A tleap script that builds the chain and sets N, CA, C and O, in Angstrom:
source leaprc.protein.ff14SB
mol = sequence {
  NMET PRO ALA SER PRO PRO SER PRO ARG PRO
  ASP ARG PRO ASP ASP GLY ASN VAL LEU GLY
  ARG THR SER GLY SER ALA VAL ARG TRP ILE
  SER SER LEU PRO PRO ALA VAL PRO VAL LEU
  PHE VAL PHE GLY LEU VAL LEU LEU GLY GLY
  PHE VAL PRO TRP GLY TRP VAL LEU LEU ALA
  VAL ALA THR LEU LEU LEU VAL TRP ILE LEU
  VAL ALA SER TRP PRO ARG LEU THR PRO ALA
  GLU LYS LEU LEU ARG LEU ALA VAL ILE ALA
  LEU LEU LEU ALA VAL THR ILE VAL ARG ALA
  VAL PRO CARG
}
set mol.1.N position { 13.895 28.221 27.512 }
set mol.1.CA position { 14.455 27.609 26.775 }
set mol.1.C position { 12.697 27.036 26.641 }
set mol.1.O position { 12.004 26.766 27.622 }
set mol.2.N position { 12.174 26.935 25.001 }
set mol.2.CA position { 10.951 26.525 25.358 }
set mol.2.C position { 10.685 25.025 25.142 }
set mol.2.O position { 11.571 24.542 24.437 }
set mol.3.N position { 9.801 24.178 25.499 }
set mol.3.CA position { 9.742 23.093 25.199 }
set mol.3.C position { 9.460 22.812 23.954 }
set mol.3.O position { 8.814 23.683 23.371 }
set mol.4.N position { 9.799 21.663 23.223 }
set mol.4.CA position { 9.848 20.777 22.064 }
set mol.4.C position { 8.162 20.326 21.940 }
set mol.4.O position { 7.569 19.994 22.967 }
set mol.5.N position { 7.785 20.334 21.231 }
set mol.5.CA position { 6.479 19.555 20.940 }
set mol.5.C position { 6.977 17.806 21.098 }
set mol.5.O position { 8.028 17.245 20.791 }
set mol.6.N position { 5.704 17.293 21.714 }
set mol.6.CA position { 5.975 15.499 21.910 }
set mol.6.C position { 5.966 15.007 20.084 }
set mol.6.O position { 5.230 15.341 19.156 }
set mol.7.N position { 6.672 14.458 20.135 }
set mol.7.CA position { 7.131 14.245 18.745 }
set mol.7.C position { 5.946 12.729 19.062 }
set mol.7.O position { 5.672 12.265 20.169 }
set mol.8.N position { 5.356 12.165 17.496 }
set mol.8.CA position { 4.032 11.081 17.871 }
set mol.8.C position { 4.905 9.685 17.830 }
set mol.8.O position { 5.854 9.531 17.061 }
set mol.9.N position { 4.476 8.745 18.715 }
set mol.9.CA position { 4.856 7.422 19.027 }
set mol.9.C position { 4.355 6.799 17.524 }
set mol.9.O position { 3.344 7.026 16.858 }
set mol.10.N position { 5.343 6.048 17.330 }
set mol.10.CA position { 5.302 5.005 15.842 }
set mol.10.C position { 4.138 4.400 16.054 }
set mol.10.O position { 3.436 4.069 15.097 }
set mol.11.N position { 3.791 4.183 17.251 }
set mol.11.CA position { 2.793 2.835 17.220 }
set mol.11.C position { 1.150 3.548 17.876 }
set mol.11.O position { 0.499 2.888 18.686 }
set mol.12.N position { 0.775 4.604 17.504 }
set mol.12.CA position { 0.018 5.199 17.615 }
set mol.12.C position { -0.492 5.670 16.652 }
set mol.12.O position { 0.434 6.158 16.003 }
set mol.13.N position { -1.868 5.912 15.891 }
set mol.13.CA position { -2.173 5.899 14.567 }
set mol.13.C position { -2.181 7.635 14.712 }
set mol.13.O position { -2.499 8.199 15.759 }
set mol.14.N position { -1.793 8.315 13.533 }
set mol.14.CA position { -1.990 10.001 13.650 }
set mol.14.C position { -3.529 10.294 13.756 }
set mol.14.O position { -4.346 9.498 13.294 }
set mol.15.N position { -3.962 11.653 14.482 }
set mol.15.CA position { -5.165 11.779 14.779 }
set mol.15.C position { -5.699 12.939 13.073 }
set mol.15.O position { -6.830 13.423 13.086 }
set mol.16.N position { -4.875 13.183 11.967 }
set mol.16.CA position { -5.563 13.422 11.190 }
set mol.16.C position { -5.705 12.217 9.717 }
set mol.16.O position { -5.897 12.502 8.535 }
set mol.17.N position { -5.469 10.443 10.552 }
set mol.17.CA position { -4.533 10.081 8.815 }
set mol.17.C position { -6.462 8.864 9.684 }
set mol.17.O position { -6.549 7.923 10.474 }
set mol.18.N position { -7.347 9.561 9.020 }
set mol.18.CA position { -8.700 8.269 9.687 }
set mol.18.C position { -8.019 7.017 8.913 }
set mol.18.O position { -7.649 5.911 9.308 }
set mol.19.N position { -8.014 7.374 8.202 }
set mol.19.CA position { -8.170 5.514 7.325 }
set mol.19.C position { -6.668 4.611 8.406 }
set mol.19.O position { -6.664 3.388 8.545 }
set mol.20.N position { -5.821 5.308 8.880 }
set mol.20.CA position { -4.875 4.651 9.496 }
set mol.20.C position { -5.749 4.397 10.630 }
set mol.20.O position { -5.417 3.361 11.205 }
set mol.21.N position { -7.571 5.461 11.581 }
set mol.21.CA position { -7.845 4.721 12.532 }
set mol.21.C position { -8.213 3.348 12.030 }
set mol.21.O position { -7.671 2.255 12.190 }
set mol.22.N position { -9.388 3.758 11.318 }
set mol.22.CA position { -10.201 3.100 10.731 }
set mol.22.C position { -10.009 1.725 10.182 }
set mol.22.O position { -10.774 0.767 10.292 }
set mol.23.N position { -9.166 1.773 9.737 }
set mol.23.CA position { -7.814 0.219 9.209 }
set mol.23.C position { -6.973 -0.354 10.349 }
set mol.23.O position { -6.082 -1.201 10.409 }
set mol.24.N position { -7.449 0.248 11.022 }
set mol.24.CA position { -6.052 -0.577 12.415 }
set mol.24.C position { -6.010 -1.886 12.530 }
set mol.24.O position { -5.097 -2.634 12.180 }
set mol.25.N position { -7.138 -2.185 13.089 }
set mol.25.CA position { -7.191 -3.970 13.000 }
set mol.25.C position { -7.030 -4.588 12.187 }
set mol.25.O position { -6.574 -5.710 12.405 }
set mol.26.N position { -7.452 -3.991 10.242 }
set mol.26.CA position { -6.999 -5.202 9.458 }
set mol.26.C position { -4.998 -4.790 9.467 }
set mol.26.O position { -4.262 -5.760 9.286 }
set mol.27.N position { -4.506 -3.755 9.622 }
set mol.27.CA position { -3.242 -3.697 9.463 }
set mol.27.C position { -2.830 -4.241 10.855 }
set mol.27.O position { -2.411 -5.380 10.650 }
set mol.28.N position { -2.790 -4.085 11.568 }
set mol.28.CA position { -2.963 -4.861 12.882 }
set mol.28.C position { -2.244 -6.624 12.692 }
set mol.28.O position { -1.247 -7.252 13.050 }
set mol.29.N position { -4.025 -6.924 11.569 }
set mol.29.CA position { -3.785 -8.641 11.467 }
set mol.29.C position { -3.032 -8.642 9.910 }
set mol.29.O position { -3.678 -9.301 9.096 }
set mol.30.N position { -1.959 -8.105 9.444 }
set mol.30.CA position { -1.108 -7.982 8.091 }
set mol.30.C position { -0.104 -8.053 8.965 }
set mol.30.O position { 0.777 -8.900 8.808 }
set mol.31.N position { -0.080 -6.993 10.236 }
set mol.31.CA position { 1.479 -7.057 10.611 }
set mol.31.C position { 1.717 -8.540 11.568 }
set mol.31.O position { 2.730 -8.919 12.155 }
set mol.32.N position { 0.807 -8.968 11.493 }
set mol.32.CA position { 0.768 -10.449 12.684 }
set mol.32.C position { 1.386 -11.495 11.969 }
set mol.32.O position { 2.042 -12.377 12.522 }
set mol.33.N position { 1.155 -11.407 10.512 }
set mol.33.CA position { 1.743 -12.329 9.746 }
set mol.33.C position { 3.184 -12.200 9.362 }
set mol.33.O position { 3.908 -11.278 9.739 }
set mol.34.N position { 3.784 -13.812 8.096 }
set mol.34.CA position { 4.867 -13.580 8.467 }
set mol.34.C position { 5.230 -12.195 7.295 }
set mol.34.O position { 4.387 -11.612 6.613 }
set mol.35.N position { 6.792 -11.906 7.330 }
set mol.35.CA position { 6.441 -10.989 6.360 }
set mol.35.C position { 6.635 -11.266 4.916 }
set mol.35.O position { 6.579 -10.291 4.166 }
set mol.36.N position { 6.844 -12.379 4.429 }
set mol.36.CA position { 6.774 -12.763 3.246 }
set mol.36.C position { 5.319 -12.507 2.995 }
set mol.36.O position { 4.872 -11.784 2.105 }
set mol.37.N position { 4.456 -13.353 4.106 }
set mol.37.CA position { 3.119 -13.566 3.106 }
set mol.37.C position { 2.877 -12.225 2.806 }
set mol.37.O position { 3.402 -12.170 1.694 }
set mol.38.N position { 2.311 -10.757 3.094 }
set mol.38.CA position { 1.274 -9.958 1.718 }
set mol.38.C position { 2.483 -9.641 0.729 }
set mol.38.O position { 2.089 -9.713 -0.435 }
set mol.39.N position { 3.796 -9.323 0.829 }
set mol.39.CA position { 4.601 -9.693 0.082 }
set mol.39.C position { 4.182 -10.904 -1.112 }
set mol.39.O position { 3.767 -10.688 -2.251 }
set mol.40.N position { 4.354 -11.808 -0.664 }
set mol.40.CA position { 4.288 -12.959 -1.589 }
set mol.40.C position { 2.667 -12.831 -2.727 }
set mol.40.O position { 2.476 -13.132 -3.905 }
set mol.41.N position { 1.431 -12.024 -1.248 }
set mol.41.CA position { 0.151 -12.459 -2.002 }
set mol.41.C position { 0.040 -11.214 -3.157 }
set mol.41.O position { -0.460 -11.362 -4.272 }
set mol.42.N position { 0.437 -10.357 -2.798 }
set mol.42.CA position { 0.755 -8.736 -4.175 }
set mol.42.C position { 1.788 -9.606 -5.227 }
set mol.42.O position { 1.311 -9.895 -6.325 }
set mol.43.N position { 2.806 -9.914 -5.005 }
set mol.43.CA position { 3.491 -10.475 -6.248 }
set mol.43.C position { 3.123 -12.099 -7.569 }
set mol.43.O position { 3.492 -12.538 -8.659 }
set mol.44.N position { 1.688 -12.550 -5.854 }
set mol.44.CA position { 0.774 -13.419 -6.544 }
set mol.44.C position { -0.035 -13.264 -7.831 }
set mol.44.O position { -0.232 -13.937 -8.843 }
set mol.45.N position { -0.481 -11.885 -7.264 }
set mol.45.CA position { -2.125 -10.907 -8.358 }
set mol.45.C position { -0.961 -10.235 -8.953 }
set mol.45.O position { -1.444 -10.514 -10.051 }
set mol.46.N position { -0.301 -9.854 -9.139 }
set mol.46.CA position { 0.863 -8.960 -10.081 }
set mol.46.C position { 1.264 -10.596 -11.363 }
set mol.46.O position { 1.247 -10.811 -12.575 }
set mol.47.N position { 1.477 -11.117 -10.484 }
set mol.47.CA position { 2.115 -12.479 -11.377 }
set mol.47.C position { 0.862 -13.166 -12.533 }
set mol.47.O position { 0.941 -13.227 -13.760 }
set mol.48.N position { -0.607 -13.771 -11.353 }
set mol.48.CA position { -1.443 -13.726 -11.946 }
set mol.48.C position { -2.300 -12.777 -12.966 }
set mol.48.O position { -2.969 -13.191 -13.912 }
set mol.49.N position { -2.160 -11.626 -12.630 }
set mol.49.CA position { -2.978 -10.528 -13.419 }
set mol.49.C position { -1.885 -10.102 -14.858 }
set mol.49.O position { -2.097 -9.236 -15.708 }
set mol.50.N position { -0.892 -10.890 -14.766 }
set mol.50.CA position { -0.131 -10.938 -16.168 }
set mol.50.C position { -0.515 -12.479 -16.845 }
set mol.50.O position { -0.143 -12.541 -18.017 }
set mol.51.N position { -0.915 -13.227 -16.547 }
set mol.51.CA position { -1.076 -13.863 -18.035 }
set mol.51.C position { -2.463 -14.284 -17.886 }
set mol.51.O position { -2.875 -14.796 -18.927 }
set mol.52.N position { -3.530 -14.235 -16.724 }
set mol.52.CA position { -5.017 -14.687 -17.167 }
set mol.52.C position { -5.406 -13.762 -17.807 }
set mol.52.O position { -5.095 -12.594 -17.576 }
set mol.53.N position { -6.523 -14.335 -19.172 }
set mol.53.CA position { -7.130 -12.906 -19.597 }
set mol.53.C position { -7.670 -12.002 -19.175 }
set mol.53.O position { -7.539 -10.887 -19.681 }
set mol.54.N position { -8.613 -12.299 -17.870 }
set mol.54.CA position { -8.999 -10.906 -17.169 }
set mol.54.C position { -8.484 -10.652 -16.093 }
set mol.54.O position { -9.169 -10.499 -15.082 }
set mol.55.N position { -7.183 -10.558 -16.099 }
set mol.55.CA position { -5.646 -9.991 -15.720 }
set mol.55.C position { -5.395 -8.479 -15.078 }
set mol.55.O position { -4.531 -8.270 -14.226 }
set mol.56.N position { -6.214 -7.530 -15.573 }
set mol.56.CA position { -6.378 -6.528 -15.026 }
set mol.56.C position { -6.986 -6.386 -13.941 }
set mol.56.O position { -6.737 -5.446 -13.187 }
set mol.57.N position { -7.829 -7.243 -13.702 }
set mol.57.CA position { -8.975 -7.239 -12.258 }
set mol.57.C position { -8.137 -7.958 -11.599 }
set mol.57.O position { -7.987 -7.215 -10.628 }
set mol.58.N position { -7.702 -8.545 -11.466 }
set mol.58.CA position { -6.519 -8.453 -10.476 }
set mol.58.C position { -4.856 -7.889 -9.952 }
set mol.58.O position { -4.186 -7.710 -8.935 }
set mol.59.N position { -4.799 -7.795 -11.189 }
set mol.59.CA position { -3.498 -6.280 -10.757 }
set mol.59.C position { -4.418 -5.046 -10.457 }
set mol.59.O position { -3.705 -4.184 -9.944 }
set mol.60.N position { -5.748 -4.602 -10.572 }
set mol.60.CA position { -6.297 -3.766 -10.463 }
set mol.60.C position { -6.312 -3.678 -8.516 }
set mol.60.O position { -6.027 -2.689 -7.840 }
set mol.61.N position { -6.773 -5.163 -7.977 }
set mol.61.CA position { -6.983 -5.755 -6.708 }
set mol.61.C position { -5.803 -5.167 -6.240 }
set mol.61.O position { -5.713 -4.557 -5.174 }
set mol.62.N position { -4.813 -5.371 -7.118 }
set mol.62.CA position { -3.282 -4.895 -6.198 }
set mol.62.C position { -3.015 -3.830 -6.113 }
set mol.62.O position { -2.429 -3.507 -5.080 }
set mol.63.N position { -3.219 -3.082 -6.832 }
set mol.63.CA position { -2.474 -2.077 -7.017 }
set mol.63.C position { -3.489 -0.756 -6.058 }
set mol.63.O position { -2.982 0.266 -5.597 }
set mol.64.N position { -4.947 -1.121 -5.946 }
set mol.64.CA position { -5.597 -0.618 -4.814 }
set mol.64.C position { -5.254 -1.152 -3.672 }
set mol.64.O position { -5.359 -0.243 -2.847 }
set mol.65.N position { -4.749 -2.528 -2.923 }
set mol.65.CA position { -4.388 -3.031 -2.107 }
set mol.65.C position { -3.234 -1.937 -1.662 }
set mol.65.O position { -3.155 -1.245 -0.647 }
set mol.66.N position { -2.416 -2.041 -2.748 }
set mol.66.CA position { -0.702 -0.244 -2.630 }
set mol.66.C position { -1.709 0.322 -1.948 }
set mol.66.O position { -1.647 -0.116 -0.800 }
set mol.67.N position { -2.637 1.096 -2.067 }
set mol.67.CA position { -2.264 2.449 -2.112 }
set mol.67.C position { -2.870 2.184 -0.550 }
set mol.67.O position { -2.726 2.936 0.415 }
set mol.68.N position { -3.474 1.104 -0.583 }
set mol.68.CA position { -4.556 1.549 0.602 }
set mol.68.C position { -3.821 1.381 1.775 }
set mol.68.O position { -4.062 1.864 2.881 }
set mol.69.N position { -2.271 0.156 1.207 }
set mol.69.CA position { -1.199 0.393 2.675 }
set mol.69.C position { -1.070 1.607 2.913 }
set mol.69.O position { -1.377 2.057 4.017 }
set mol.70.N position { -0.408 2.672 1.555 }
set mol.70.CA position { 0.596 3.401 1.422 }
set mol.70.C position { -0.450 4.935 2.119 }
set mol.70.O position { 0.156 5.657 2.912 }
set mol.71.N position { -1.654 5.242 1.837 }
set mol.71.CA position { -2.713 5.657 2.500 }
set mol.71.C position { -2.383 5.892 3.660 }
set mol.71.O position { -2.178 7.032 4.079 }
set mol.72.N position { -2.223 4.161 4.792 }
set mol.72.CA position { -2.519 3.256 5.978 }
set mol.72.C position { -1.547 3.924 6.261 }
set mol.72.O position { -1.787 4.891 6.983 }
set mol.73.N position { 0.253 3.658 5.733 }
set mol.73.CA position { 1.373 4.584 6.761 }
set mol.73.C position { 2.127 5.413 6.541 }
set mol.73.O position { 3.248 5.442 7.048 }
set mol.74.N position { 1.484 6.646 5.386 }
set mol.74.CA position { 1.630 7.329 5.322 }
set mol.74.C position { 2.406 8.517 5.987 }
set mol.74.O position { 3.205 9.157 5.303 }
set mol.75.N position { 2.111 8.948 7.808 }
set mol.75.CA position { 2.320 9.593 8.459 }
set mol.75.C position { 4.014 9.500 8.309 }
set mol.75.O position { 4.984 10.220 8.070 }
set mol.76.N position { 3.602 7.848 8.675 }
set mol.76.CA position { 4.898 7.174 9.402 }
set mol.76.C position { 6.543 7.106 8.428 }
set mol.76.O position { 7.724 6.835 8.645 }
set mol.77.N position { 5.643 7.555 7.259 }
set mol.77.CA position { 7.454 7.273 6.223 }
set mol.77.C position { 8.164 8.614 5.645 }
set mol.77.O position { 7.824 9.797 5.634 }
set mol.78.N position { 9.165 7.994 5.225 }
set mol.78.CA position { 9.711 8.631 5.098 }
set mol.78.C position { 9.896 9.456 3.476 }
set mol.78.O position { 9.768 8.910 2.381 }
set mol.79.N position { 10.169 10.643 3.695 }
set mol.79.CA position { 9.843 11.002 1.445 }
set mol.79.C position { 10.176 10.988 0.865 }
set mol.79.O position { 10.044 11.776 -0.071 }
set mol.80.N position { 11.412 9.402 0.996 }
set mol.80.CA position { 12.069 8.845 -0.315 }
set mol.80.C position { 11.347 7.706 -0.020 }
set mol.80.O position { 11.372 6.811 -0.866 }
set mol.81.N position { 10.513 7.487 1.299 }
set mol.81.CA position { 9.733 5.894 1.049 }
set mol.81.C position { 8.437 5.759 0.480 }
set mol.81.O position { 7.736 4.778 0.231 }
set mol.82.N position { 8.267 7.187 0.311 }
set mol.82.CA position { 6.264 8.191 -0.505 }
set mol.82.C position { 7.282 7.724 -1.961 }
set mol.82.O position { 6.970 6.908 -2.828 }
set mol.83.N position { 8.485 8.492 -1.871 }
set mol.83.CA position { 8.461 8.791 -3.200 }
set mol.83.C position { 8.569 7.026 -3.782 }
set mol.83.O position { 7.974 6.625 -4.783 }
set mol.84.N position { 9.576 6.042 -2.778 }
set mol.84.CA position { 9.402 4.769 -4.140 }
set mol.84.C position { 8.031 3.788 -4.031 }
set mol.84.O position { 8.008 2.697 -4.599 }
set mol.85.N position { 7.059 4.217 -3.358 }
set mol.85.CA position { 5.660 3.499 -3.351 }
set mol.85.C position { 4.814 4.077 -4.131 }
set mol.85.O position { 3.911 3.365 -4.572 }
set mol.86.N position { 4.865 5.823 -4.610 }
set mol.86.CA position { 4.416 6.121 -5.477 }
set mol.86.C position { 4.416 5.528 -6.818 }
set mol.86.O position { 3.568 5.063 -7.579 }
set mol.87.N position { 5.568 5.701 -6.824 }
set mol.87.CA position { 6.473 5.137 -8.036 }
set mol.87.C position { 6.125 3.780 -8.522 }
set mol.87.O position { 5.792 3.698 -9.704 }
set mol.88.N position { 6.150 2.656 -7.772 }
set mol.88.CA position { 5.561 1.530 -7.977 }
set mol.88.C position { 3.821 0.788 -8.312 }
set mol.88.O position { 3.299 -0.226 -8.777 }
set mol.89.N position { 3.411 2.324 -7.602 }
set mol.89.CA position { 2.135 2.149 -7.454 }
set mol.89.C position { 2.275 2.849 -8.933 }
set mol.89.O position { 1.849 2.114 -9.823 }
set mol.90.N position { 2.609 3.682 -9.231 }
set mol.90.CA position { 2.825 4.276 -10.982 }
set mol.90.C position { 2.389 3.303 -11.880 }
set mol.90.O position { 1.617 3.287 -12.839 }
set mol.91.N position { 3.142 2.446 -11.269 }
set mol.91.CA position { 3.910 1.905 -12.940 }
set mol.91.C position { 2.640 0.181 -12.461 }
set mol.91.O position { 2.346 -0.504 -13.441 }
set mol.92.N position { 2.298 -0.099 -11.630 }
set mol.92.CA position { 1.480 -1.010 -11.230 }
set mol.92.C position { 0.056 -0.644 -12.218 }
set mol.92.O position { -0.455 -1.359 -13.080 }
set mol.93.N position { -0.458 1.043 -11.646 }
set mol.93.CA position { -1.578 1.016 -12.517 }
set mol.93.C position { -1.722 1.706 -14.116 }
set mol.93.O position { -2.741 2.040 -14.721 }
set mol.94.N position { 0.422 1.804 -14.726 }
set mol.94.CA position { 0.345 1.970 -15.807 }
set mol.94.C position { 0.466 0.188 -16.908 }
set mol.94.O position { 0.571 -0.367 -18.002 }
set mol.95.N position { 0.386 0.129 -16.002 }
set mol.95.CA position { 0.176 -1.957 -16.389 }
set mol.95.C position { -0.892 -2.756 -16.373 }
set mol.95.O position { -1.136 -3.795 -16.986 }
set mol.96.N position { -1.871 -1.753 -15.108 }
set mol.96.CA position { -3.505 -2.044 -15.459 }
set mol.96.C position { -3.985 -1.669 -16.550 }
set mol.96.O position { -4.800 -2.352 -17.169 }
set mol.97.N position { -3.348 0.015 -17.140 }
set mol.97.CA position { -4.257 0.122 -17.833 }
set mol.97.C position { -4.044 -0.522 -19.070 }
set mol.97.O position { -4.935 -0.893 -19.834 }
set mol.98.N position { -2.827 -0.641 -19.236 }
set mol.98.CA position { -2.358 -1.364 -20.728 }
set mol.98.C position { -3.908 -2.796 -20.894 }
set mol.98.O position { -4.806 -2.930 -21.725 }
set mol.99.N position { -3.477 -3.673 -19.502 }
set mol.99.CA position { -3.908 -4.624 -19.874 }
set mol.99.C position { -5.444 -4.892 -20.012 }
set mol.99.O position { -6.084 -5.739 -20.636 }
set mol.100.N position { -5.822 -3.765 -19.127 }
set mol.100.CA position { -7.717 -3.141 -19.203 }
set mol.100.C position { -7.581 -2.776 -20.777 }
set mol.100.O position { -7.461 -3.794 -21.458 }
set mol.101.N position { -7.572 -1.584 -21.507 }
set mol.101.CA position { -7.383 -1.538 -23.078 }
set mol.101.C position { -6.284 -1.446 -23.562 }
set mol.101.O position { -5.648 -0.394 -23.624 }
set mol.102.N position { -5.890 -2.596 -23.993 }
set mol.102.CA position { -5.259 -3.477 -24.640 }
set mol.102.C position { -5.799 -2.620 -26.242 }
set mol.102.O position { -6.897 -2.070 -26.155 }
set mol.103.N position { -5.129 -2.522 -27.515 }
set mol.103.CA position { -4.594 -1.716 -28.988 }
set mol.103.C position { -5.871 -2.371 -29.378 }
set mol.103.O position { -6.296 -2.258 -30.528 }
savepdb mol mol.pdb
quit
């Protein structure tokens, strides 16, 4: 019976994920925070982005932050998690474009 290849450990960055390796210290710092802090930070950016006149900049920062988190965690996500995160990013990107280019 052939031996199955070892499965990747979740705590070890994937060799193909360059962003995951290069931003490891930032990811470790964010993961050391209480879970509500990053969520509230992104929520605050989105909320402020809806009310201030130059809010599209804050929305763009929130979108880029979520894209960075998605790319860094891509190898460890299930297909359903990938789809949900892509949908949230697409929605936030659409809101950013609407705020940046009003009628």
